[in-house]
Biopython code that builds the backbone (N, CA, C, O; Angstrom):
import numpy as np
from Bio.PDB.StructureBuilder import StructureBuilder

atoms = [
    (1, "MET", "N", (0.216, -168.026, -114.384)),
    (1, "MET", "CA", (0.033, -166.479, -115.327)),
    (1, "MET", "C", (-0.961, -165.594, -114.105)),
    (1, "MET", "O", (-0.514, -164.479, -113.838)),
    (2, "GLN", "N", (-1.928, -165.904, -113.547)),
    (2, "GLN", "CA", (-2.763, -165.373, -112.551)),
    (2, "GLN", "C", (-2.009, -165.049, -111.650)),
    (2, "GLN", "O", (-2.483, -164.082, -111.053)),
    (3, "GLN", "N", (-0.860, -165.439, -111.159)),
    (3, "GLN", "CA", (-0.069, -165.284, -109.699)),
    (3, "GLN", "C", (0.474, -164.225, -110.123)),
    (3, "GLN", "O", (0.457, -163.315, -109.294)),
    (4, "GLY", "N", (1.030, -163.949, -111.253)),
    (4, "GLY", "CA", (2.138, -163.096, -111.687)),
    (4, "GLY", "C", (1.366, -161.513, -111.607)),
    (4, "GLY", "O", (1.833, -160.444, -111.212)),
    (5, "LYS", "N", (0.267, -161.782, -112.044)),
    (5, "LYS", "CA", (-0.897, -160.386, -112.514)),
    (5, "LYS", "C", (-1.047, -160.055, -110.910)),
    (5, "LYS", "O", (-0.947, -158.913, -110.461)),
    (6, "LEU", "N", (-1.240, -160.947, -110.303)),
    (6, "LEU", "CA", (-1.705, -160.787, -108.702)),
    (6, "LEU", "C", (-0.620, -159.722, -107.857)),
    (6, "LEU", "O", (-0.973, -158.690, -107.285)),
    (7, "VAL", "N", (0.725, -160.231, -107.933)),
    (7, "VAL", "CA", (1.628, -159.908, -107.334)),
    (7, "VAL", "C", (2.182, -158.323, -108.392)),
    (7, "VAL", "O", (2.679, -157.372, -107.789)),
    (8, "GLU", "N", (2.015, -158.274, -109.794)),
    (8, "GLU", "CA", (2.064, -156.934, -110.483)),
    (8, "GLU", "C", (0.827, -155.999, -109.806)),
    (8, "GLU", "O", (0.964, -154.780, -109.695)),
    (9, "ALA", "N", (-0.097, -156.532, -109.472)),
    (9, "ALA", "CA", (-0.989, -155.446, -109.111)),
    (9, "ALA", "C", (-1.162, -154.918, -107.851)),
    (9, "ALA", "O", (-2.011, -154.076, -107.561)),
    (10, "GLU", "N", (-0.236, -155.486, -106.986)),
    (10, "GLU", "CA", (0.301, -155.314, -105.538)),
    (10, "GLU", "C", (0.368, -153.841, -105.080)),
    (10, "GLU", "O", (-0.420, -153.319, -104.291)),
    (11, "PRO", "N", (1.769, -153.039, -105.887)),
    (11, "PRO", "CA", (1.855, -151.706, -105.749)),
    (11, "PRO", "C", (1.092, -150.696, -106.069)),
    (11, "PRO", "O", (1.340, -149.531, -105.758)),
    (12, "TYR", "N", (-0.177, -151.187, -106.904)),
    (12, "TYR", "CA", (-0.892, -150.057, -107.234)),
    (12, "TYR", "C", (-1.683, -150.238, -105.734)),
    (12, "TYR", "O", (-1.718, -149.328, -104.906)),
    (13, "TYR", "N", (-2.263, -151.474, -105.547)),
    (13, "TYR", "CA", (-3.086, -151.453, -104.225)),
    (13, "TYR", "C", (-2.700, -150.774, -103.044)),
    (13, "TYR", "O", (-3.486, -150.165, -102.320)),
    (14, "ARG", "N", (-1.230, -150.907, -102.817)),
    (14, "ARG", "CA", (-0.628, -150.135, -101.606)),
    (14, "ARG", "C", (-0.623, -148.750, -102.068)),
    (14, "ARG", "O", (-0.971, -147.815, -101.347)),
    (15, "GLU", "N", (-0.260, -148.635, -103.175)),
    (15, "GLU", "CA", (-0.465, -146.797, -103.467)),
    (15, "GLU", "C", (-1.674, -146.091, -102.898)),
    (15, "GLU", "O", (-1.741, -145.112, -102.155)),
    (16, "MET", "N", (-2.846, -147.032, -103.579)),
    (16, "MET", "CA", (-4.125, -146.651, -103.385)),
    (16, "MET", "C", (-4.577, -146.256, -102.013)),
    (16, "MET", "O", (-5.119, -145.199, -101.691)),
    (17, "LEU", "N", (-4.217, -147.434, -101.142)),
    (17, "LEU", "CA", (-4.515, -147.757, -99.688)),
    (17, "LEU", "C", (-3.786, -146.344, -99.102)),
    (17, "LEU", "O", (-4.591, -145.594, -98.549)),
    (18, "GLU", "N", (-2.309, -145.841, -99.141)),
    (18, "GLU", "CA", (-1.811, -145.041, -98.909)),
    (18, "GLU", "C", (-2.282, -143.837, -98.758)),
    (18, "GLU", "O", (-2.382, -143.186, -97.718)),
    (19, "LYS", "N", (-2.689, -143.440, -100.272)),
    (19, "LYS", "CA", (-3.296, -142.278, -100.550)),
    (19, "LYS", "C", (-4.880, -142.134, -99.979)),
    (19, "LYS", "O", (-5.327, -140.990, -99.899)),
    (20, "ARG", "N", (-5.565, -143.039, -99.660)),
    (20, "ARG", "CA", (-6.716, -142.893, -99.155)),
    (20, "ARG", "C", (-6.697, -142.666, -97.652)),
    (20, "ARG", "O", (-7.597, -142.046, -97.087)),
    (21, "ARG", "N", (-5.530, -143.241, -96.946)),
    (21, "ARG", "CA", (-5.228, -143.151, -95.788)),
    (21, "ARG", "C", (-4.908, -141.735, -95.667)),
    (21, "ARG", "O", (-5.507, -141.121, -94.784)),
    (22, "ARG", "N", (-3.912, -140.985, -96.531)),
    (22, "ARG", "CA", (-3.075, -139.498, -96.474)),
    (22, "ARG", "C", (-4.692, -138.374, -96.483)),
    (22, "ARG", "O", (-4.953, -137.491, -95.666)),
    (23, "VAL", "N", (-5.487, -138.787, -97.614)),
    (23, "VAL", "CA", (-6.371, -137.707, -98.057)),
    (23, "VAL", "C", (-7.537, -137.656, -97.450)),
    (23, "VAL", "O", (-8.066, -136.665, -96.944)),
    (24, "LEU", "N", (-8.109, -139.219, -97.529)),
    (24, "LEU", "CA", (-9.416, -139.334, -96.796)),
    (24, "LEU", "C", (-9.390, -139.548, -95.191)),
    (24, "LEU", "O", (-10.375, -139.105, -94.600)),
    (25, "GLY", "N", (-8.476, -140.117, -94.482)),
    (25, "GLY", "CA", (-8.448, -140.436, -93.144)),
    (25, "GLY", "C", (-8.713, -141.824, -93.056)),
    (25, "GLY", "O", (-9.564, -142.295, -93.810)),
    (26, "GLU", "N", (-8.023, -142.669, -92.124)),
    (26, "GLU", "CA", (-7.974, -143.637, -91.699)),
    (26, "GLU", "C", (-9.277, -144.527, -91.645)),
    (26, "GLU", "O", (-9.312, -145.735, -91.881)),
    (27, "GLU", "N", (-10.400, -143.679, -91.273)),
    (27, "GLU", "CA", (-11.624, -143.975, -90.795)),
    (27, "GLU", "C", (-12.838, -143.833, -91.789)),
    (27, "GLU", "O", (-13.965, -144.170, -91.427)),
    (28, "ASN", "N", (-12.615, -143.370, -92.944)),
    (28, "ASN", "CA", (-13.360, -143.035, -93.993)),
    (28, "ASN", "C", (-13.721, -144.468, -94.920)),
    (28, "ASN", "O", (-12.894, -145.315, -95.255)),
    (29, "PRO", "N", (-14.957, -144.473, -95.176)),
    (29, "PRO", "CA", (-15.409, -145.737, -95.707)),
    (29, "PRO", "C", (-14.666, -146.014, -97.081)),
    (29, "PRO", "O", (-14.756, -147.116, -97.622)),
    (30, "ALA", "N", (-13.981, -145.049, -97.587)),
    (30, "ALA", "CA", (-13.047, -145.638, -99.040)),
    (30, "ALA", "C", (-12.268, -146.305, -98.495)),
    (30, "ALA", "O", (-12.116, -147.474, -98.851)),
    (31, "THR", "N", (-11.483, -145.716, -97.382)),
    (31, "THR", "CA", (-9.992, -146.426, -96.842)),
    (31, "THR", "C", (-10.492, -147.665, -96.459)),
    (31, "THR", "O", (-10.037, -148.637, -97.062)),
    (32, "LEU", "N", (-11.470, -147.886, -95.447)),
    (32, "LEU", "CA", (-11.646, -149.021, -94.869)),
    (32, "LEU", "C", (-12.161, -150.071, -96.242)),
    (32, "LEU", "O", (-11.943, -151.270, -96.070)),
    (33, "SER", "N", (-12.658, -149.763, -97.237)),
    (33, "SER", "CA", (-12.696, -150.966, -98.194)),
    (33, "SER", "C", (-11.273, -150.957, -98.938)),
    (33, "SER", "O", (-10.882, -152.061, -99.318)),
    (34, "ALA", "N", (-10.597, -150.048, -99.148)),
    (34, "ALA", "CA", (-9.186, -150.251, -99.508)),
    (34, "ALA", "C", (-8.390, -151.112, -98.672)),
    (34, "ALA", "O", (-7.533, -151.808, -99.217)),
    (35, "ILE", "N", (-8.561, -151.165, -97.364)),
    (35, "ILE", "CA", (-7.837, -152.018, -96.372)),
    (35, "ILE", "C", (-8.180, -153.655, -96.748)),
    (35, "ILE", "O", (-7.473, -154.653, -96.886)),
    (36, "ASN", "N", (-9.695, -153.381, -96.841)),
    (36, "ASN", "CA", (-10.216, -154.946, -97.497)),
    (36, "ASN", "C", (-10.094, -155.570, -98.716)),
    (36, "ASN", "O", (-10.257, -156.766, -98.956)),
    (37, "ASP", "N", (-9.821, -154.755, -99.407)),
    (37, "ASP", "CA", (-9.036, -155.119, -100.689)),
    (37, "ASP", "C", (-7.776, -155.704, -100.680)),
    (37, "ASP", "O", (-7.366, -156.756, -101.170)),
    (38, "MET", "N", (-7.068, -154.552, -99.827)),
    (38, "MET", "CA", (-5.622, -155.168, -99.708)),
    (38, "MET", "C", (-5.686, -156.688, -99.005)),
    (38, "MET", "O", (-5.098, -157.664, -99.470)),
    (39, "ALA", "N", (-6.307, -156.697, -98.097)),
    (39, "ALA", "CA", (-6.356, -158.336, -97.659)),
    (39, "ALA", "C", (-6.877, -159.270, -98.191)),
    (39, "ALA", "O", (-6.693, -160.412, -97.768)),
    (40, "VAL", "N", (-7.732, -158.978, -99.358)),
    (40, "VAL", "CA", (-8.157, -160.361, -100.292)),
    (40, "VAL", "C", (-7.309, -160.321, -101.230)),
    (40, "VAL", "O", (-7.153, -161.442, -101.716)),
    (41, "LEU", "N", (-6.243, -158.970, -102.047)),
    (41, "LEU", "CA", (-5.567, -159.548, -102.693)),
    (41, "LEU", "C", (-4.127, -160.042, -102.161)),
    (41, "LEU", "O", (-3.258, -160.305, -102.993)),
    (42, "LEU", "N", (-3.916, -160.147, -101.041)),
    (42, "LEU", "CA", (-2.814, -161.151, -100.282)),
    (42, "LEU", "C", (-3.771, -162.120, -100.118)),
    (42, "LEU", "O", (-3.700, -162.838, -101.115)),
    (43, "ARG", "N", (-4.527, -162.468, -99.467)),
    (43, "ARG", "CA", (-5.376, -163.835, -99.706)),
    (43, "ARG", "C", (-5.157, -164.525, -100.983)),
    (43, "ARG", "O", (-4.684, -165.659, -100.908)),
    (44, "SER", "N", (-5.449, -163.982, -102.287)),
    (44, "SER", "CA", (-5.231, -164.214, -103.447)),
    (44, "SER", "C", (-3.897, -165.077, -103.829)),
    (44, "SER", "O", (-3.812, -166.083, -104.533)),
    (45, "GLN", "N", (-2.948, -164.396, -103.176)),
    (45, "GLN", "CA", (-1.418, -164.764, -103.640)),
    (45, "GLN", "C", (-1.032, -165.769, -102.430)),
    (45, "GLN", "O", (0.158, -166.024, -102.247)),
    (46, "GLY", "N", (-2.059, -166.360, -101.575)),
    (46, "GLY", "CA", (-1.448, -166.976, -100.443)),
    (46, "GLY", "C", (-0.916, -166.356, -99.233)),
    (46, "GLY", "O", (-0.650, -167.117, -98.303)),
    (47, "ARG", "N", (-0.724, -165.154, -99.093)),
    (47, "ARG", "CA", (-0.166, -164.684, -97.722)),
    (47, "ARG", "C", (-1.099, -164.343, -96.982)),
    (47, "ARG", "O", (-1.583, -163.212, -97.030)),
    (48, "LEU", "N", (-1.641, -165.576, -95.907)),
    (48, "LEU", "CA", (-2.561, -165.425, -95.340)),
    (48, "LEU", "C", (-2.421, -164.670, -93.996)),
    (48, "LEU", "O", (-3.320, -164.052, -93.425)),
    (49, "GLU", "N", (-1.335, -164.801, -93.651)),
    (49, "GLU", "CA", (-0.982, -164.346, -92.068)),
    (49, "GLU", "C", (-1.024, -162.668, -92.622)),
    (49, "GLU", "O", (-1.437, -161.931, -91.727)),
    (50, "GLU", "N", (-0.687, -161.959, -93.882)),
    (50, "GLU", "CA", (-0.323, -160.377, -94.009)),
    (50, "GLU", "C", (-1.865, -160.088, -94.171)),
    (50, "GLU", "O", (-2.228, -158.990, -93.749)),
    (51, "ALA", "N", (-2.804, -160.892, -94.707)),
    (51, "ALA", "CA", (-4.211, -160.540, -95.202)),
    (51, "ALA", "C", (-5.063, -160.697, -94.007)),
    (51, "ALA", "O", (-6.174, -160.167, -93.983)),
    (52, "ILE", "N", (-4.630, -161.371, -93.041)),
    (52, "ILE", "CA", (-5.221, -161.394, -91.668)),
    (52, "ILE", "C", (-4.913, -160.066, -90.887)),
    (52, "ILE", "O", (-5.827, -159.644, -90.178)),
    (53, "GLN", "N", (-4.083, -159.563, -90.916)),
    (53, "GLN", "CA", (-3.702, -158.124, -90.495)),
    (53, "GLN", "C", (-4.425, -157.203, -90.968)),
    (53, "GLN", "O", (-4.942, -156.335, -90.264)),
    (54, "PHE", "N", (-4.554, -157.287, -92.288)),
    (54, "PHE", "CA", (-5.406, -156.297, -92.665)),
    (54, "PHE", "C", (-6.777, -156.285, -92.526)),
    (54, "PHE", "O", (-7.425, -155.283, -92.222)),
    (55, "LEU", "N", (-7.293, -157.525, -92.772)),
    (55, "LEU", "CA", (-8.869, -158.017, -92.340)),
    (55, "LEU", "C", (-9.111, -157.348, -90.700)),
    (55, "LEU", "O", (-10.155, -156.759, -90.418)),
    (56, "ARG", "N", (-8.139, -157.515, -89.837)),
    (56, "ARG", "CA", (-8.269, -157.321, -88.409)),
    (56, "ARG", "C", (-8.366, -155.754, -88.349)),
    (56, "ARG", "O", (-9.189, -155.249, -87.586)),
    (57, "GLU", "N", (-7.657, -155.068, -89.028)),
    (57, "GLU", "CA", (-7.371, -153.516, -89.027)),
    (57, "GLU", "C", (-8.687, -153.005, -89.658)),
    (57, "GLU", "O", (-9.067, -151.907, -89.252)),
    (58, "ALA", "N", (-9.525, -153.704, -90.693)),
    (58, "ALA", "CA", (-10.572, -153.032, -91.183)),
    (58, "ALA", "C", (-11.502, -153.255, -90.214)),
    (58, "ALA", "O", (-12.070, -152.265, -89.752)),
    (59, "VAL", "N", (-11.854, -154.610, -89.701)),
    (59, "VAL", "CA", (-12.975, -154.832, -88.772)),
    (59, "VAL", "C", (-13.039, -154.073, -87.613)),
    (59, "VAL", "O", (-14.096, -153.695, -87.108)),
    (60, "GLU", "N", (-11.503, -153.754, -87.017)),
    (60, "GLU", "CA", (-11.354, -152.828, -85.702)),
    (60, "GLU", "C", (-12.050, -151.377, -85.979)),
    (60, "GLU", "O", (-12.793, -150.646, -85.325)),
    (61, "LYS", "N", (-11.531, -151.328, -87.086)),
    (61, "LYS", "CA", (-11.887, -149.442, -87.515)),
    (61, "LYS", "C", (-13.542, -149.563, -88.040)),
    (61, "LYS", "O", (-14.249, -148.572, -87.858)),
    (62, "ARG", "N", (-13.960, -150.412, -88.492)),
    (62, "ARG", "CA", (-15.415, -150.537, -88.945)),
    (62, "ARG", "C", (-16.124, -150.788, -87.507)),
    (62, "ARG", "O", (-17.305, -150.453, -87.415)),
    (63, "ARG", "N", (-15.713, -151.150, -86.790)),
    (63, "ARG", "CA", (-16.717, -151.448, -85.442)),
    (63, "ARG", "C", (-16.439, -150.030, -84.856)),
    (63, "ARG", "O", (-17.396, -149.622, -84.198)),
    (64, "ARG", "N", (-15.503, -149.270, -84.912)),
    (64, "ARG", "CA", (-15.022, -148.023, -84.116)),
    (64, "ARG", "C", (-15.935, -147.337, -84.651)),
    (64, "ARG", "O", (-16.712, -146.767, -83.885)),
    (65, "VAL", "N", (-16.139, -147.168, -86.269)),
    (65, "VAL", "CA", (-16.809, -145.941, -87.183)),
    (65, "VAL", "C", (-17.851, -146.467, -86.804)),
    (65, "VAL", "O", (-18.273, -145.837, -85.834)),
    (66, "HIS", "N", (-18.819, -147.722, -87.196)),
    (66, "HIS", "CA", (-19.968, -147.952, -87.349)),
    (66, "HIS", "C", (-20.889, -148.737, -86.210)),
    (66, "HIS", "O", (-22.091, -149.001, -86.250)),
    (67, "GLY", "N", (-19.854, -149.031, -85.131)),
    (67, "GLY", "CA", (-20.525, -149.446, -83.867)),
    (67, "GLY", "C", (-20.671, -151.214, -84.223)),
    (67, "GLY", "O", (-20.257, -151.703, -85.274)),
    (68, "GLU", "N", (-21.181, -151.820, -83.381)),
    (68, "GLU", "CA", (-21.363, -153.396, -83.262)),
    (68, "GLU", "C", (-22.391, -153.748, -84.569)),
    (68, "GLU", "O", (-22.216, -154.672, -85.363)),
    (69, "VAL", "N", (-23.532, -152.747, -84.583)),
    (69, "VAL", "CA", (-24.590, -153.526, -85.129)),
    (69, "VAL", "C", (-25.057, -152.449, -86.407)),
    (69, "VAL", "O", (-25.605, -151.387, -86.109)),
    (70, "HIS", "N", (-24.791, -152.816, -87.874)),
    (70, "HIS", "CA", (-24.727, -151.857, -88.731)),
    (70, "HIS", "C", (-25.288, -152.725, -90.099)),
    (70, "HIS", "O", (-25.013, -153.882, -90.417)),
    (71, "HIS", "N", (-25.978, -151.956, -90.634)),
    (71, "HIS", "CA", (-26.451, -152.546, -92.168)),
    (71, "HIS", "C", (-25.635, -153.650, -92.942)),
    (71, "HIS", "O", (-26.031, -154.666, -93.514)),
    (72, "SER", "N", (-24.132, -153.033, -92.748)),
    (72, "SER", "CA", (-23.439, -153.808, -93.735)),
    (72, "SER", "C", (-23.017, -155.276, -92.962)),
    (72, "SER", "O", (-22.411, -156.130, -93.610)),
    (73, "ARG", "N", (-23.290, -155.450, -91.884)),
    (73, "ARG", "CA", (-22.811, -156.795, -91.307)),
    (73, "ARG", "C", (-24.097, -157.700, -91.645)),
    (73, "ARG", "O", (-24.113, -158.891, -91.334)),
]
sb = StructureBuilder()
sb.init_structure("model")
sb.init_model(0)
sb.init_chain("A")
sb.init_seg("    ")
for serial, (resi, resn, name, xyz) in enumerate(atoms, 1):
    if name == "N":
        sb.init_residue(resn, " ", resi, " ")
    sb.init_atom(name, np.array(xyz, "f"), 0.0, 1.0, " ", f" {name:<3s}", serial, name[0])
structure = sb.get_structure()
């Protein structure tokens, strides 16, 4: 049952991420959180390779925005 709900939620997560990318920009904190949220959702679905891609993107962009040392790390 849970897996079905996770699959059902995915289009909403993707839509939210794409809107944040478009409206707020790639390096906005809300966009970075949405990228991370997408990774968590995919991980929960067992889609680890896809999740890793989103996590890498989030980490790279957070480093670019905040530098190597930041309070959120």
